N, C-alpha and C positions, 0 to 999 in steps of 0.2 A: 884452792878455791875454786873447784869442780865439787863440790857440796854447797855453794854458791848456788840461789836466784839469781835468775833474770833481772829481777831487781836489785838485788844487792850487787849484782854487777852494771848496770845502771849507776845505782847514784854512787858509788865508788870510782864511775867516772866522774861523774860531778864534783865528784870531792874533788880528784886529784890535781880536776878544772882549775880546784877555786887558792891551790897555793900560789903566792905571792912570786912574780922570779919562776914562772913555770920552765921550769930546766928539758931539755934534751932524755933525760931518762926518764921522769914525769913524763910526758907525749907515748914513752916506749909502755911504759908501763899501760896508759890507757892504750894501747893498740893492741894491746895482749888480750887485757879486759875486751875489746869490743869482740875480736878475734873468736873470743873463746863465745861469745855474746851470736854470732851469726850461729860460731861451728851449736849450740846446745838448740835457733831455731831450725839446724836442719836437721837434726836425731830426731825432734820432734816429730817434724812434717814427713819422715822415714819410715818413721818407727807406725807409722797409722796405715792402717786404709779408711778411716769417718774421713770424708768430704766437709765435715763441720767442722771437726780436732784442728785441721788441716788448715783455715778458712781463721778460724781462731788465731792460728799461731804466725801469719801471716797479716791479720791486724795489728799482734802484736808488734808485728819486727815492723813491720809502720812508723806506728805509734814512733818507738824508737829513733828512728829513722829523721824523722821527724825532728824531734829534740835534738838530736847530736848532729845530723849534717854536716856542721863544721867543721865535726872534728874529725869526720869519716878521713880517710888517705883512702889514695886512689885504687888500693889492693879489698878495701872491704867495700868498695860502690861494686869491684867485679863480684866480690861476694854474693851481698845483698843481689841482684840482679841475674845472679845462678841459683840462688832461692827459690827465687819469686820464679823462672823461669823449670824448676826440679817443680815445684809445688805444686804448676800450673799440668805438665807430665805426668801424675802421680794424682793428679783429679779427674784426667782422660784417661789415666789407667783406668781406675775405679769404676769411673761410669761404663765404660768397655766392657769391665767384667760383670758388671752391674745386669749391662744389654745380655750378654752370651750368657749368663747366667739363668735370667728370666728365658731364652730362646729354647735353650737346653730342654727347661722346664715345662712352658709349650708344646713342644716336638714330641719329651717323653709320655702328657697327659693325654696329647692327639694321636701318636702311637696304640697309645692303653685302650682308646675308645675305639679305634679303628677294629683293632684285635681280638674288642669282645663281640663286634658287629663280627665278623671272619670268623670268627669259630659258632655263629648263631645261625651263617650265609647256604645259601645251598651252592652245589655244585658253579653255575652258574653265574651267579653273585660272585664267589670264591673268586672266581675268574678275571672279574675285572678288578677287585679288590688291589693282587696281586706285586699289580707294579708299581701303586700306588707307595706301596709298601713296603719296598726294597728300596726305592727313594728315599722312603722316609727314613729305612739304616744309614744309607749313604749320606743323608745331611749329619744323620746325629753324627757320626764319627767324621765329619767334619768339619762341628762346632768342641765336640770336647775333645778335638789334632786341635783345637784352639783352644783354650782354655788350659790346657800342657804346655805346649809351647814357652804362651805369655802367662801364662798363672801358675803353674807349676810351683813355684816357690812359697807362693803367700798360700796355699791347697794344703802343704808343707805343715802351713800352724795352727798349732793347737785351735785356735783361735777360730778355723775354718774348718776343722772336723768333718762342719757340719755338710758341708757344701761335696769334704771328697767321698763321705756315706753316701750320700746323693748319687752321686757319680756312677758308684758304682752299685749301685740299686737299680740304677738306669740302666746300665752295664747288663745286666739278668733278666731286668723286660725286653730290649732286645733283640739277647740270647736266645731268650724262647721266643719272638716274632720267628725270628731266621730257624729256629730247630723248631717249628710248625709249620712254614714254607717248605721246609727241609723233607717231612716227613709227609707232607701232600704231596709232594712230587712238582712243585712250583721249583726250586734249585736239588741240581745235582748234588750227591752228598762233597764231590768235589766246593762248587757252587758255597753250598752250608760254610762247609770248611775258611773258606778263604772268610766269606762273613763275617762268622765267628771266630779270627783272627784280626780280623780287623777292630773291631768293637775294644776286644779287651785290649787290642794295640791300641785304641784312641787313635788311629793311624790308616784313611782311606786312600792311598797308594797302592793296597792292594786290592783294594774294590776296582779302584779306577781300573786296574791293568786288564782283572780280567775281564768289566764291563767291557773294554775297546778291543779286545783280546775276542769275548762273546760279538761285539759288534758287528765284528769285520766278519766272524763267521757266516751272524745271519746276512751278512749282505753278498754273500759270498753266496750262503744257501735262496735266499732270494731268484737270485741271479739264475743258479742253478733252477729253480724252477719255474722261472720266465721262460729261458730260453728252451730248457724240453717240454712246454706247453702250450708254446709258440711254435713246434713242428706238431707234435702234434693234432695241434687244433687246425694245421696244416695237410694232414693224415687224412684225419676224416673230412673235413673236407673234401676234400681231392676224391676220396673211395665214395663219397656218400654224392660227387656230383654223378657219378660214372649209378650210382644207385638211381638216384633223384628220374635222370636221363631212362633209366631202365624202367622207370615206371611210370613216366611218362608218354613214353612209347605205346606201353601194355591198355595203358587206362586210352592212349588217343586210335590204337588198336580197336579194341573194344569198340568205340563210338561208330571208327567209317564201315565197321560189319554190319551195325543195325543201322545207318541210316537208309530210311529212306532216300530211291529214284523214280520214280513215277512221274517227274515233271522237269523242269527245264532249271524249275529256283533249283531245287532238293536237289538235281548231280552237279549246281556250284557250288553248291554248302559242300555240296561232300567232296568234290573236288580238290577245295581250300583246305579242308582237312588232309584233303590228303597232299599238299605238298607239304602243310604242316610236317606231319609224321613223316617223310624224307630228307624235312627241312634237321628233325632230330634224328635220323638216321645217320643222317654226314657227321652231327655232335659227336658223338658216339664214339672215343678213341681209349687204351689203354695200354699203363705198358707198368713197373715196377715202379712203386715209389720215391726210390732215384734216382729212376731214371724220365721223369714224371712231363721233362720238357724234349721228348723222343716219343709221343706213345707210338701205340700201334691201331688205328684204323680194324673193326671189324660190323659187318653188319647186323641189323636187329635180329633174322631168323640163325644169325649164327651166339647167338644168347644162349639158345637151345638145347646146342652141340656143341658136345667133349668140348674143348679147354676151355672155352670163354663162358659157357655154367659154370664152371668150376673157378675161373673167377673173377663173376660179379659172387657166389660164394664165400672167398678168398673176405673180395674185397668187404661182404657185412662178417667174418669174421674175424675183420681183424679193426671194422667201429666196435665191435662189441671189448675185446681183445683189452682196448685204449680209454673205454671207461670208466673204467676202474682207475688206471692209472692219474689220468687228466683232470681225477676228483682231487687224486691226492695232491699233484702239484697243483694244482689252482688252491684250495684251501693252507697247505703250505704258501703258498705266495701272500694269502691271506690275511694268515698267521702271524707272518711276518714283517707285512709294509702297511696289511690293510688297506691293499688295493683289491681290486677286481679285476684278475685274470681276465678277460672275457672282454671289459672293455674295451672296447675299438678293435676288438679277435676276434667277432661272431663266429658260430655252430652256424654256418648256413644248411646244413645235412636238414633233412627235413623230418626225418624219424631222429631224429640223435634224442636218444632217450637219457633228458634232466634227471628223470629221479634216481639213474646214478648218482646223482651229485645230490645227498638228501639235503631239504630245505635247513632240518637242522643245523645242520655244518658251513653251510653256504646260501643262506637265505639272500645275501646282498648279490653275490652271483644271479639267482633264481627272481628276483626283484629286477632286477637291472636290464637284463635279458631281455624281461616279459615289456616293460618301460621302452625300450630299443625297439623290440618287435624280434628281435632273432630267437624269443623262446619258441620255439611249432606249434598251435594249439594244444586244447586237452584228446589227444585219439578217439574218435566217433567211437563208437560201440555195434557191436552187430545184436540188433534184439530182432527174432523174428515171432514175436507174437503178432498174432493176428495174420500171420502171411498163411496161403495154404501149404496141407501138410502136405501133398509131393513135394514144394517145393521144401519146405526145413526138412522129411527127411533128406534129398537130393544135397542140401547143405549143410545139414550134420553128416552125410555117411564120407562128403568129401572132404571135412576139417576131421577125421578123426583117421581117415586111411593120409591125409595127408601125410598126419606128423608120421601117425608109423613109416611113408618113404621117405620123409627125409632124412626118418635118424637112420635108415637102413641105407641113404647115399652116404652119410654120417659116416658113417662105420665102415660099408666100402672104400672111401678114399683114406682113411685112414690104419686099411687094411688090407694095402693091394695084392695081390697074387707077384710074384716074383720068379716064380716057378718052380720047379721041383716041386717034393714032399708041401702039401697044402696042411696044417695042422687045422687049419680052417674046415677043411673041407663041405664038410656037409652043412657046416651053418652055409659059407657062402652061396653053395646052391642052392639053399633054404631065401638067402634074400634077394639071391639071384632073380629067382624063377614070383618073389614077391613080387620084383622093383616093373617085372616084363607083364606083369596081372596089372599093377595099377598101373603102366602105360598105354595098356591095349585098353584097358577103362576107361582111362581119363583123359588120357592125351592124344587117340584117336579120336581123327574127322566119323561121329554120326549120320551126315546126311541129314538132320532131322528139317521137323517140320519149319515152313512158315509164321508169322504168327500177322494175320492183320487186326486193324483196327476200323468199326462200322463200317466206315466209310473204303474199306478195303485198299490203306493204306498198309505199310509192312511196319509192322510195332520193330518185330523181332524175325532175324531172319538167319535160323542154324544148322541151314544146309550145310555151313564147310566148317562148325564152328564145334572144337572139338568139349567134349561131356564137363572139363574141367573150364571151361567157356562160361559154363553154363550158369558152372557155381559161383564163378569170380561173381558174372556180371549182376547173380542174386544175393550174394557177399553186399558190393557194392550197393545195390540196391537199397536193401536192408537195414546196412551200415549210417550211424547217425550220430 
């Protein structure tokens, strides 16, 4: 009976039903034939992945049932319903296979196009592409995993050899992409190995676990960059506040010394400025940053004597030392989070060197701080063109000798005399002599003259001014 067609079996059912005196034996034979017919439908439906062929078998089964439903037992009706459900599932499965197959085709084609673009791109352009490439590798592996789990049996059949071969070719394409990212150091060797293993296995678990671990690491790194950055910003602003106050006092001192006092209005104006000067003096305080809530106050005059002078220099050195460190923290935070470390946390020190953070690396940081007025304006430049020759000579001489003096002071601080035999005896004597000569020439009051305008008003009073004060005033005058 196994060699009979469904039509032969159906005819046989009609024939057995036509015998007169239909016996139970005949009905049993009829049910056996019915079972064979439904088994044949089920076999054909399960043996194809073509929805058109499945639908054809369903249509034939429906036709058979409509002609023989009065002769079908409860068991046959159960079989009929089972076959209908199974055929529906198989057709949906075939549709899913087509959907995932097309998705993978599309992923591979798009990945290939992006890799071609990547290979012809500049470093900056590659930086913008690499994240998308990594995500696409993960998406491909995820879809391949579904194909293997859900359709592995189908892909092992001869009629699906082409599909299986295509997946292998796609593996090679994505492996090539991972190798390129590893060669260009966008992926470490460990990352590249994890990605490669995931592609071959068609299992994204390794990649996801690794990426979760990397994400957690980036979160921790971003937090560290932020915390360190906030501490450094606080320190820069603390040190810078002292230096800004010193500069304010210095400028105000020069202004007061050169204010005329020939009438009551001028005397009142000078008195007002002296009040500002004294107020600034009262706001100068210093201590180690770790104990900044309990600062030690000192006067303006002390800034140029002994330890206070060193404190001011140390403040400037601290800021210079932090420029590069803070730049690295800001860049690290921007790379990890895409956010500006200085947003809402501006540098308030007026002479902060923003060039320590190159625009090419932190353009967003610079731009945002310019917009928020937290970046100091471009420093003015000294221009002596047009100045009288004696003023040019004075300024140039001062600037040259002051630079040499600063180097000497730095060396003496770095190499203090500790007693006993001095390996730097000759050099130390030379530098101490040069230091005293500079102080004698530039830092001692010169008893200079008073400069008045045509109406007799005092324009400049150099009677108590040092030569350094004269030079600094000229520098201020010609700096624009």
